[in-house]
ChimeraX commands (.cxc) that place a marker at each C-alpha (Angstrom):
marker #1 position 102.44,108.12,93.83 radius 0.5
marker #1 position 101.07,105.42,96.08 radius 0.5
marker #1 position 102.42,105.80,99.61 radius 0.5
marker #1 position 101.85,103.22,102.36 radius 0.5
marker #1 position 101.88,104.24,106.03 radius 0.5
marker #1 position 102.53,101.83,108.89 radius 0.5
marker #1 position 103.45,102.62,112.48 radius 0.5
marker #1 position 103.98,100.39,115.47 radius 0.5
marker #1 position 101.89,101.43,118.49 radius 0.5
marker #1 position 104.80,103.25,120.12 radius 0.5
marker #1 position 105.35,105.29,116.93 radius 0.5
marker #1 position 101.77,106.16,115.95 radius 0.5
marker #1 position 101.88,109.63,117.49 radius 0.5
marker #1 position 105.14,110.33,115.67 radius 0.5
marker #1 position 103.46,109.26,112.40 radius 0.5
marker #1 position 100.57,111.62,113.12 radius 0.5
marker #1 position 102.95,114.53,113.76 radius 0.5
marker #1 position 104.90,113.70,110.59 radius 0.5
marker #1 position 101.73,113.61,108.50 radius 0.5
marker #1 position 100.54,116.91,109.98 radius 0.5
marker #1 position 103.88,118.51,109.11 radius 0.5
marker #1 position 103.85,117.18,105.54 radius 0.5
marker #1 position 100.10,117.19,104.91 radius 0.5
marker #1 position 100.52,119.35,101.80 radius 0.5
marker #1 position 102.87,116.92,100.10 radius 0.5
marker #1 position 100.99,113.82,101.23 radius 0.5
marker #1 position 97.63,115.20,100.06 radius 0.5
marker #1 position 98.88,115.21,96.45 radius 0.5
marker #1 position 99.46,111.44,96.56 radius 0.5
marker #1 position 97.43,108.27,97.09 radius 0.5
marker #1 position 97.76,107.06,100.66 radius 0.5
marker #1 position 97.02,103.69,102.20 radius 0.5
marker #1 position 97.71,102.46,105.70 radius 0.5
marker #1 position 97.14,99.70,108.17 radius 0.5
marker #1 position 93.80,100.18,109.92 radius 0.5
marker #1 position 94.64,101.86,113.19 radius 0.5
marker #1 position 97.43,104.01,111.76 radius 0.5
marker #1 position 95.19,105.09,108.89 radius 0.5
marker #1 position 92.33,105.94,111.23 radius 0.5
marker #1 position 94.31,108.14,113.60 radius 0.5
marker #1 position 96.27,109.88,110.81 radius 0.5
marker #1 position 93.09,110.55,108.84 radius 0.5
marker #1 position 91.29,111.92,111.91 radius 0.5
marker #1 position 94.22,114.18,112.81 radius 0.5
marker #1 position 94.94,115.49,109.30 radius 0.5
marker #1 position 91.81,115.11,107.20 radius 0.5
marker #1 position 93.86,113.20,104.62 radius 0.5
marker #1 position 92.05,110.62,102.51 radius 0.5
marker #1 position 93.58,107.24,103.32 radius 0.5
marker #1 position 92.64,103.80,102.09 radius 0.5
marker #1 position 92.58,101.73,105.27 radius 0.5
marker #1 position 93.42,98.05,105.39 radius 0.5
marker #1 position 93.04,95.75,108.38 radius 0.5
marker #1 position 94.97,96.53,111.55 radius 0.5
marker #1 position 98.59,95.43,111.24 radius 0.5
marker #1 position 98.21,92.58,113.71 radius 0.5
marker #1 position 95.12,91.34,111.84 radius 0.5
marker #1 position 96.79,91.18,108.44 radius 0.5
marker #1 position 96.94,94.81,107.31 radius 0.5
marker #1 position 100.71,94.69,106.93 radius 0.5
marker #1 position 100.32,91.58,104.78 radius 0.5
marker #1 position 97.73,93.36,102.64 radius 0.5
marker #1 position 100.23,96.16,102.05 radius 0.5
marker #1 position 102.98,93.59,101.40 radius 0.5
marker #1 position 100.77,92.04,98.71 radius 0.5
marker #1 position 100.46,95.45,97.02 radius 0.5
marker #1 position 104.23,95.86,97.27 radius 0.5
marker #1 position 104.70,92.45,95.64 radius 0.5
marker #1 position 102.46,93.59,92.76 radius 0.5
marker #1 position 104.49,96.83,92.47 radius 0.5
marker #1 position 101.45,98.93,93.42 radius 0.5
marker #1 position 103.23,100.86,96.19 radius 0.5
marker #1 position 105.80,103.56,95.36 radius 0.5
marker #1 position 106.99,104.41,98.88 radius 0.5
marker #1 position 106.69,102.86,102.32 radius 0.5
marker #1 position 106.83,104.91,105.50 radius 0.5
marker #1 position 107.09,102.32,108.25 radius 0.5
marker #1 position 107.81,103.82,111.65 radius 0.5
marker #1 position 109.10,100.83,113.60 radius 0.5
marker #1 position 109.81,100.44,117.29 radius 0.5
marker #1 position 113.22,98.75,117.36 radius 0.5
marker #1 position 113.17,98.17,121.12 radius 0.5
marker #1 position 110.07,96.01,121.53 radius 0.5
marker #1 position 109.94,92.61,119.83 radius 0.5
marker #1 position 106.77,92.15,117.78 radius 0.5
marker #1 position 104.99,88.84,117.18 radius 0.5
marker #1 position 104.54,89.69,113.50 radius 0.5
marker #1 position 108.19,90.71,112.99 radius 0.5
marker #1 position 108.81,87.98,110.38 radius 0.5
marker #1 position 106.03,89.53,108.26 radius 0.5
marker #1 position 107.61,92.96,108.67 radius 0.5
marker #1 position 110.97,91.61,107.48 radius 0.5
marker #1 position 109.27,89.99,104.50 radius 0.5
marker #1 position 107.66,93.33,103.59 radius 0.5
marker #1 position 111.02,95.11,103.76 radius 0.5
marker #1 position 112.56,92.36,101.61 radius 0.5
marker #1 position 109.81,92.87,99.01 radius 0.5
marker #1 position 110.60,96.60,98.97 radius 0.5
marker #1 position 114.24,95.75,98.26 radius 0.5
marker #1 position 113.21,93.38,95.47 radius 0.5
marker #1 position 111.00,95.99,93.79 radius 0.5
marker #1 position 113.21,99.05,94.42 radius 0.5
marker #1 position 110.61,100.73,96.59 radius 0.5
marker #1 position 111.97,103.53,98.80 radius 0.5
marker #1 position 111.44,102.77,102.49 radius 0.5
marker #1 position 111.76,104.86,105.63 radius 0.5
marker #1 position 111.74,103.10,108.99 radius 0.5
marker #1 position 112.32,106.23,111.05 radius 0.5
marker #1 position 111.45,109.91,110.90 radius 0.5
marker #1 position 114.89,111.04,109.70 radius 0.5
marker #1 position 114.72,108.89,106.57 radius 0.5
marker #1 position 111.04,109.72,106.08 radius 0.5
marker #1 position 111.89,113.41,105.92 radius 0.5
marker #1 position 114.58,112.76,103.31 radius 0.5
marker #1 position 112.11,110.77,101.20 radius 0.5
marker #1 position 109.29,113.30,101.53 radius 0.5
marker #1 position 111.59,116.16,100.49 radius 0.5
marker #1 position 112.78,114.07,97.56 radius 0.5
marker #1 position 109.18,113.38,96.61 radius 0.5
marker #1 position 108.41,117.09,96.74 radius 0.5
marker #1 position 111.40,117.90,94.49 radius 0.5
marker #1 position 110.47,115.22,91.98 radius 0.5
marker #1 position 113.42,112.95,92.78 radius 0.5
marker #1 position 111.11,109.93,92.87 radius 0.5
marker #1 position 109.38,110.56,89.52 radius 0.5
marker #1 position 111.35,107.63,88.11 radius 0.5
marker #1 position 108.79,105.36,89.82 radius 0.5
marker #1 position 106.14,106.65,87.40 radius 0.5
marker #1 position 108.39,105.91,84.43 radius 0.5
marker #1 position 108.71,102.28,85.55 radius 0.5
marker #1 position 104.96,101.89,85.34 radius 0.5
marker link #1:1,2 radius 0.2
marker link #1:2,3 radius 0.2
marker link #1:3,4 radius 0.2
marker link #1:4,5 radius 0.2
marker link #1:5,6 radius 0.2
marker link #1:6,7 radius 0.2
marker link #1:7,8 radius 0.2
marker link #1:8,9 radius 0.2
marker link #1:9,10 radius 0.2
marker link #1:10,11 radius 0.2
marker link #1:11,12 radius 0.2
marker link #1:12,13 radius 0.2
marker link #1:13,14 radius 0.2
marker link #1:14,15 radius 0.2
marker link #1:15,16 radius 0.2
marker link #1:16,17 radius 0.2
marker link #1:17,18 radius 0.2
marker link #1:18,19 radius 0.2
marker link #1:19,20 radius 0.2
marker link #1:20,21 radius 0.2
marker link #1:21,22 radius 0.2
marker link #1:22,23 radius 0.2
marker link #1:23,24 radius 0.2
marker link #1:24,25 radius 0.2
marker link #1:25,26 radius 0.2
marker link #1:26,27 radius 0.2
marker link #1:27,28 radius 0.2
marker link #1:28,29 radius 0.2
marker link #1:29,30 radius 0.2
marker link #1:30,31 radius 0.2
marker link #1:31,32 radius 0.2
marker link #1:32,33 radius 0.2
marker link #1:33,34 radius 0.2
marker link #1:34,35 radius 0.2
marker link #1:35,36 radius 0.2
marker link #1:36,37 radius 0.2
marker link #1:37,38 radius 0.2
marker link #1:38,39 radius 0.2
marker link #1:39,40 radius 0.2
marker link #1:40,41 radius 0.2
marker link #1:41,42 radius 0.2
marker link #1:42,43 radius 0.2
marker link #1:43,44 radius 0.2
marker link #1:44,45 radius 0.2
marker link #1:45,46 radius 0.2
marker link #1:46,47 radius 0.2
marker link #1:47,48 radius 0.2
marker link #1:48,49 radius 0.2
marker link #1:49,50 radius 0.2
marker link #1:50,51 radius 0.2
marker link #1:51,52 radius 0.2
marker link #1:52,53 radius 0.2
marker link #1:53,54 radius 0.2
marker link #1:54,55 radius 0.2
marker link #1:55,56 radius 0.2
marker link #1:56,57 radius 0.2
marker link #1:57,58 radius 0.2
marker link #1:58,59 radius 0.2
marker link #1:59,60 radius 0.2
marker link #1:60,61 radius 0.2
marker link #1:61,62 radius 0.2
marker link #1:62,63 radius 0.2
marker link #1:63,64 radius 0.2
marker link #1:64,65 radius 0.2
marker link #1:65,66 radius 0.2
marker link #1:66,67 radius 0.2
marker link #1:67,68 radius 0.2
marker link #1:68,69 radius 0.2
marker link #1:69,70 radius 0.2
marker link #1:70,71 radius 0.2
marker link #1:71,72 radius 0.2
marker link #1:72,73 radius 0.2
marker link #1:73,74 radius 0.2
marker link #1:74,75 radius 0.2
marker link #1:75,76 radius 0.2
marker link #1:76,77 radius 0.2
marker link #1:77,78 radius 0.2
marker link #1:78,79 radius 0.2
marker link #1:79,80 radius 0.2
marker link #1:80,81 radius 0.2
marker link #1:81,82 radius 0.2
marker link #1:82,83 radius 0.2
marker link #1:83,84 radius 0.2
marker link #1:84,85 radius 0.2
marker link #1:85,86 radius 0.2
marker link #1:86,87 radius 0.2
marker link #1:87,88 radius 0.2
marker link #1:88,89 radius 0.2
marker link #1:89,90 radius 0.2
marker link #1:90,91 radius 0.2
marker link #1:91,92 radius 0.2
marker link #1:92,93 radius 0.2
marker link #1:93,94 radius 0.2
marker link #1:94,95 radius 0.2
marker link #1:95,96 radius 0.2
marker link #1:96,97 radius 0.2
marker link #1:97,98 radius 0.2
marker link #1:98,99 radius 0.2
marker link #1:99,100 radius 0.2
marker link #1:100,101 radius 0.2
marker link #1:101,102 radius 0.2
marker link #1:102,103 radius 0.2
marker link #1:103,104 radius 0.2
marker link #1:104,105 radius 0.2
marker link #1:105,106 radius 0.2
marker link #1:106,107 radius 0.2
marker link #1:107,108 radius 0.2
marker link #1:108,109 radius 0.2
marker link #1:109,110 radius 0.2
marker link #1:110,111 radius 0.2
marker link #1:111,112 radius 0.2
marker link #1:112,113 radius 0.2
marker link #1:113,114 radius 0.2
marker link #1:114,115 radius 0.2
marker link #1:115,116 radius 0.2
marker link #1:116,117 radius 0.2
marker link #1:117,118 radius 0.2
marker link #1:118,119 radius 0.2
marker link #1:119,120 radius 0.2
marker link #1:120,121 radius 0.2
marker link #1:121,122 radius 0.2
marker link #1:122,123 radius 0.2
marker link #1:123,124 radius 0.2
marker link #1:124,125 radius 0.2
marker link #1:125,126 radius 0.2
marker link #1:126,127 radius 0.2
marker link #1:127,128 radius 0.2
marker link #1:128,129 radius 0.2
marker link #1:129,130 radius 0.2
marker link #1:130,131 radius 0.2
view
């Protein structure tokens, strides 16, 4: 499966801790991420991650383009709901694209854990059938 990782600055450490905890599951999948998130997760875990531009420089839009082409199977997007972001309209567009293409999305660690356990059990294998 192709899994995209994005984390707002305030949530990057949480993303790192999540990826350390689930490194075994994540390592069996293809990972991509916005630049800074991908760099710090890769350095902390040793996971191979395709890195796009930093989110503020268009990395989120690069991932959104892959979502629009149905090339992403899951999005883990740890958002900071308390701080307004200048690129928030782009984030909303990306989430809308996930809804359009039935791509599972987690915007917080609780939902991410549910998705990762489902991935491990094979609950998301239906994504491969669609392809």
